[in-house]
N, C-alpha and C positions, 0 to 999 in steps of 0.2 A: 654142787647140789642146789645150791640158792641160784645159780644163774640156771641151771634148767627148771627151776620152779619157776624162773620169773618170763622166760620164754614159752612154757606153757600155760601159764596163767591166765589169759584169755579163752584158751581151748578148755581147760578147766571148768570157768566160768561159762560157758554157752553148753558144755556136759551138763549143767547142775540145772541150769535155766532150762535145757532139756527134760531133763530127767523128773522136774517139778512139772510139768507142762503132760507128759506119759503120765506121772501119778494121779493128776486130774480125771484124767480119760478112764483110768486101771478103776479108780475108787467110784468113779462114776458108771462104769461098766457093772463092776461087780453089784453095786447099788442095784442097778439098772434087773438084773438076774436075781435076786431074793426070792424069796418066797411069794407064791400070789396065791390066787382064790379068794374065796370069800364075795360077799356082795356090800357089807358094812366098810366105815372110812375106820381102816387101821390108824393104830397112832404113830404119827412120824411119815406119813403118807400125806404127799400134796394132789394125788388124784389117782387115778387107775386106766391102766389102758387091758382091756380083755381080763378085766378082774385082775390081773398085777397091778400089785399096788408102785405107784410112784416115790421113791423113799425123799423127803423134803431134802436131803442133801446132794442127791442126784440134781435135781433142781436147781438148788443153790450155787453149787460147783461151776455148773452153766451159765449161769448169769452172771456169778464173777469174771468167768473168764472170758464170756463177751462184753464186761464192761472194762475188761483189764484191755481187750486188743481194741476196741474204742475208743480208751484212752491214749494209748500208745500212739494212734494217729493223730494225734493233737487236737483232739474234739473234744469241747468243753460242753458235757453230758447235761441238757435239760431235763426237767422234768418228764417230756413226752417221748423226749430218748431213750428215756431209761424205760416207758413204758413199752416202746417196740422194742427194745433189747429184750425186756419179760418175755414178749410174747414169742418173741424169734427163739428163747432158750427153751419154753415150754415146745414148740413145733421141734426141736432138734432132739429132746427127750423124747418125746410119743414116738416121733418116725426111728430114731435109735431101739427104741423099744419093741417096734412092728416088726424092725428088720430083724431083729434078734430071734424075736418069737417065731419070724417065718425061715428061717434059716434052722431053728431047731427043729421045727414040725417036718422039714425037708431032710431034717438029719446030716445036716452038712456040718463038716468037723475039717481042724487045722492039724496035720500031720508033721509029727518031729521034720521027716524030711524035707515037707514045704518049707515050713519053717526056717529050716537053715538055708534055705536056696534063698526064701523072700530077705532075710540078714545078712547075707552074701550081694546079691546080686539086684534087688529091686526093694531099698526101705522104704519107709513110712514117707509121705508128702515131709511130713515136719522135720526130718534130717535131710532130705532134697533140698530143702530150699535153706537151708540154714548156711549162713554167712561164710563158717568157717572150711565148708566143706564143698565150696566154688570155689572155681579157678580164674585166674584172670579174665577170661570171656565173659564171665558167669553164670559158667553152665557147672552140674554136678560133676565132682571128682569121684569117683567112685574109689581109686586108690588111696585117696587121703581119707575116707571115711573108712578102709578097710583098716587102716592103719591105727586110726583110734579103736576098732575092736579089738585089734592085736596088742594093741599098747598095754602092758601089765598096772600104769597108773590108772587105767582107767576105771572108775568105781564100779565095782561088780555090781552094786543096787540097780544102777544105769542099764546096764548089760541085760539082768534080769527083768526090768522093766519093760525096755526095748521089746526082749522074746514075751511076754505077757501081752504086750501093746496087740503084736503083730500075731498070735495066736488068738485073741479076741476079735481081730480085724478081718482076718483069711476068711471065715465063713462070710460075712456080709460081701465080701470081694467077690467071693466065688457065685453067692446068688445074685448080683449086679451082672456079671456074664452069662448066667442063667439067664437071665430076665434079656438083656440085649443081646442075644444071639438071637432072635429070630430076625431081628436087622439084617436085610438086603438088599443091595443097590444094582439093578441093573444097566445094562447098556444103551438101552432107551431110555432111560431115568437122567442118563448122563449127558447123552445126546441133546434131549428135550431140555435140561438148566443151561448148557452150554449156550443153546440157541436162546433161550428167555433172557439170558445176559448180556448176548452178543449182537444177534440180529436188529437190524436197526432200519429206522421208516422215517424220511421227513415229510412232511404231511402240512395241509391247508385246511385252517376251520373256521368255520363261525360257530358261536355259542348264543341260542336265543335264551337267556337268562331267566329264570321263570319267578324267581324273587321281584322284578323288575317289571312285573306286568300289572296294571289295574284292573282289578275284579271288584264285582258286589259284594260288602263285608257284609250283607243280611246272610243271614243265615235262620232259612225256618223251619221251624222245629220237626217239621214232615221230613226235611232233608238231615238232619241229622238224627233222625230215626233212620232212616233210608240206610245211610251212610253207617251207622253201629249195627245194623243188622246186618250189612253184607260184609264186616270186616270184624267181627264178634272177637276172633281170634288174636286181633292185632292188638286188641284190650284186656285180653286175661292177665290175670296177675297171678305172679306165685303166691305161696306162704308165707304172710306178714305178719309183722307184730307190731305192737306200741308201745314206746318207751315211755314213762314219765320219770323225771328226773331233777333233782336241786343242783345249783351250782352256784358256786363262791368262787369270786374273782380270785386270781394269784398277782395281789400288790399291795405295795407299801403300806404300810400306817403312816401316819403323823410320826410316831415313835421311833418310828423304823430310820424315818428322813432325819429327825433329828440326831439320832443317833450317829447316823451314816455323816453329817456335818459335823457332831464332837469328835469323829476319831479323826477327820482330813484334820482339822483343828490341832489334834494331838499329836499328827505327824508332823505337820509343819511345825509345829514348839521342839518335836523333840530335831526334827534335820536342822533347825536354827542352833539349838543347844548343842548339836553336834559339832560346830564348827570350834566351838571354847571347849570341848571335853577333852580330857586326858586319852590317851590312846589305850588304857588300859578300862576306861570305863564301858562295859560290857552293855548297858543300860540307852547309851545313844548311839541313832545309827543314821547315817547321812542319806540325804533324798535318794541318791543311788540304790542304797540298799532298800529303803524303804520302799519304793515304786517296784523294783524288781522281784519282792517279797509279797506285798499285798495289792497290787495293780488289778484290776479287772481288765484295765483297756487292751483293745485291740494291737498294740505294740508293747503287750507286758515283758515279751520276752526279750525282749530289746532294752529292757530297762525302764519303759516308757519313754525312749527319747527318739526323738522326730528324726526321719530321714534327710540331712541336711538343714539347709535355714529355710526359713519362710518367711514370706513376706507378711503384713496386715492383711493384704488381699487374697492373700490364700489361707487366711485362718476365717473361721466361723466367727458372726458378730459377737457370741460370748466370749470365745476365748481373745478376740481382741481387746476386750475390752478388760477381761482380767490381766492380758500381758501388758498392755499401755506400754508404759514406760519405766518398767522393771529393770535395775542394773543386772549386769550378769552375775549370779549367783543367787538374787533375791526369787522368795517363795511368795505363789499369789493367794490370797485370802480362796476359801472353797466355791465355787459357781459350777450350776448346772449347763449340762450340755448333751444333747444328742443320747439321751438317755441314761448317764452318769454324772456322777457329781467330782470334780477334779479339782487339785490344785496341782500348778506348774511351775517348774523352775527354770529360768533362762538361764542356759548352759555357756552359750556362747553369743557372740552380735558380731554382725557385717554393718558397713556404712558404705555406699558405693553409688556416689555419683546420683545420679537423678534416681538410681532404682531405691535410694534410702534407706533403712535399716531393715534388714533380715536378721532373724533369731533362731536358734536351735534350740528346742526347749525339752524340758523333760515332764513327764506327764504320768502322776499318782491318779488313779481314774477307781471310782466306785461305783459298782454299777447299782442305780436305782430298783430295788426290788424288794419284795417280804425279807425278812428277817429271822433266821432261823426258828425264834419264839413264835413269831408272828405265823409260819406254814404249822408248826406243831398245834398251835391254837385251832386254826382251822381243819388240821386235821382232826382233833379230837371233839371239836363240836360236829363234825360229820359222821364220826365215829359213833356219835351219839344218837345221832338222826338214824344212822343205818341201823342200829342196834333196836331203836325205837319202831323203827317203819318194819325192820322184823316180827317184830312182837304184835304191830297191828298193820299199820297200812302207811304208806309214805306222807300222804297228805297230810292225816295228822302229826306225824312226828316231823315233818317240815314245820306248819303251823305254829307248833309249839317253842322251835328254836328259831323262829321269825322268816325263814325263808320262803321261797317262793317257787311251788312246782311247775314245771313245764312239759311239754308233751313233744317227743318225733313221733308220727303216724306213719305208717305204713311201710315198716321197716322191711325190705327185703335182703334176701342174701348176698346180691350183685348190686344193690344200690346204695348209694353215699346217703348217710344219716346226718340232715340238716342240724348244725347245733351240737353235733358230737362226734364229728368226723375226725377229731383228735386221736379218739380211744379206739384203740386198736381190736378188729373183731368183735365191734359193740353188735354186729346181726347175730353173731354166732351165742352170744350171750342171750339175745333176745328171746331168739327161734329155736333153742335148747333147754331153756328153762321152761318151768310153769310160773302161769300168769301169779304175781303176787311175790315171787322170787325177787329179792335185792340184793344187788350188787357188792361187791367191797368199795372202798372209797378208791376213785381214778384220778391221781393227780397229773394236770398237762400244763405246759406252759401258759396257758392262759387260767386256768384257775384247775379247782378238785367238783369233783361231780361223784352222787350215788345216784344208782338208775334203780328201777323196779319196771319189772314186763308188765305192762298192764292190761294187754287183752293180748290175743292170738287171732289171728282170722284167715280160713282155709282158703287156697289155692280157687281163683273161679273167675268167670265174666260178673264185672261188677255190672250193678245198676247203669243206665247212660247218666242219671244225674251226676253220678261220683265221677263222669271222666268226661264230661258235658264240654268243656273248654278245650280240651284234648281234641276232642271229636271235631270239635267245632273251626282248629286250625287245620285238621288234615282237611277237612273240607275245603277249606280256601288252598290248600297248597295244591290239591288236585285241580281248581277253577284257575291256577296261575301255571298250572303245567297244561292245562288245557288250552289257554290262550297263547303259551310260548310254542304249544304245537300247531295252531293255524296259521301261524306266520312261517314256523320251519317247514310246513308243507307248501307253503306258496314260492319258498326260496329254491326247494326240493324242485317241486314243477318246473322254476322259472329256468333252471339249471338242464332238468331232462330236454327243454326246450330250446336246448343253446346257448343261452346266457352264461357267461362265466363266472365263477362262483363269487367272486367281489361285487361283480355288477349285481347278480340277484341279492346279496346281502344289502347294497348298498341303496338296493330300493327300496328296504324294509327299513333303513336308516340305521343299519346296522355294518359290521366291519368284518373281514377276516384277521386271521393273527395266522404266521407261517413259523410253526414249530421246530423248532432244532433239533436234529436225529435223536430219537428216543427208542429203550428199548421197552420190550413186557416189564422187566423189573422198574425199572426207569419211572415210567407213568409218561403223560405227554403235559411239555410245560405247558402251564395255565389251565389245566385240566383235571393232572392229579393222575392217579389209577384205578378211575371206571373202567372194568372189566370188558362192559359191552361195546364202548369207545374205542378202547384198544382192540379188541377181537375184530371191528370194523380197520380197523386202519392196519392189522396184518394180514388180514383177508382179500381185501380191494385189489384189484389189479392197480397197477402205477397209471395214473390220471384219470383215475374213476374217481366219480365224488358218489358218499354214501347216501341212503335214504336220511332220514332222521333217526338219530340214535339218541335214547333218553340215558342222561347222566345222571350224577348229582345234585348238579346245578340247573338245568334245562334240559333242551334239545341241541344236539349237535348233528352238522351238515358237515361232514370230511372228507377233504381232495388227498390222495396218496400221491405226494409227487416225485417219490424217491426210494425205493428199496434197496437196501444195504445189506448184501449178504453175509454170512458168516467166513473169517478165514480158517479155511479146514487145517492148514498149518499149526496155527494158534490152538485147534481143538486138540491134534495129537500130542500137542506141550502140556495143557491144562487136565485134559480128561483124568486122568492120575490123581488130582490134588481135587479138583470135581468130585471124585467118587468118594475118596476120604473124607471129605466136607461133609456130603450128602450122608456117608454111615454114620457119621457123630452125629448129626440133626436126627438119623432116625432113632439111633440108640437112645438118645437122648429123650424123644418123644415117646418110645414105648417104654420105657424107665418111669418115664414122669408119670404116664398115665396108669400105669403097673401100680403104681407108690399112691397116687391119687384114689384107686379102688380097695389098694389095703385100708386108706385111709375112712374111706367112707364105708366100708362095711365094719369096720373097727368099731368098739365100745367102746369110747372114752370119756371117763368120768374127771370134770376140772374141779378142785376143791377149794380152788381160790377166791372163788366169788363171794 
């Protein structure tokens, strides 16, 4: 009996872990299907999707699961990481609710016979990737999984949870299948893809770089107005918002630094005292134990031990000074180096001729940063600012707290917000709330923020003065392209008159570039994937030079030196895989576009602000 239990301990452990993960999803799914309706904020809800409350527990479970996954990958989560995990979790919960609602609207159900088939033949991904069910080649072993299902020792609670999990997810799988069913791949698409990937051209070209052209940089007001009037749609603004915000940097106080130094000195005393302590003294730890337990350094997982022996030349100046002439077993005093305060112990040394002394060291490093109490104090301060701003305005609340209000203007859905880029979905906050709405406290790696929607601007074409500098740069760019075009035209005319492309380019002080064979998808070495230039390369006959073609950098005259056709035998071999890849891409595109439409039409209320 005991021998059998020992043999099955690993499997039982993994069953327990899988059951725990399934339980999270089941609780989450059950919460998401709670009673909906109503327009007010429900107790215990963190938001709504189409009137249906999002239970706080569902959101918290998703956040906790994503945090566990991130830490299981060895990540040391920082405040900004936690913010993005929260946003990913929110999006997951919202998407899950939208899919459940849509499946219910379409009347999609999971029948017992379907559940049995899935459980026996197509188990969920969490099962298919479990190490206990993989064979020696790393592939899922269906028979090994079925043995678990039929084993009397398998907990019944696990089997019931697995069944419930499949029952909840089958309608969503059916929904995805319905949406993706419209994806089709024609023979012509397979052929075109193969040709784009494999037909090649070898060419020689000359680039007349527009940026290198010297032009008059004085732009009269009349020229600005004329260009602006002719290209107004290029300057149309989307719906925008202005955000006011206060910011408190994330930094250590002098008290935090003194505490770090005190901790390191205490660790040093404890490690030195451990040499003389009795084996029964549980209050004394040696340096290795302390480094393994407390170090924040990059090699903390190795107990702070350096990889082999290092010479003074391989150390930073601060490390050199700290190690100095320390004997084996001795421990340095605290010193600052690379964003950490350190104490180091010399573990071993070598003295080799001209190479001199090298040492292996063990490092106990504590990151320089704000203490928990300092972070809590900042949070408390900003919470007070937030409450005061919600009752009045951010300007007065910040002034009372001794803080400065900054502004991020012209925030649009697709733009990067200067000063606030570390906050996820900051544009959503600004564009989907009323003027005067105050945000929650956002904690990032650089510091903590409170935001307020200061203004909303409707979409439209701004006045010229608003975009004057942008219009001026566009006028100058067109002047440079016009100057480059004159040179390109002279080169093209010389080639048409019988000169070689090289000679015509040289006459203008330019040189040609011989491009190695390229495909439509790879682009032209040195030029990239300008569609008009690539089109010229693949449509021109061999030996013929193009007229000037406008690219991103300037004007290109290109001569096709060789066309390398596709290998028809390779096409016959690769066509099935190309078809499968195209089908997967189309299915993904169709599903993502449909999902985006579902999100756009949905009424989502976020109470986290």
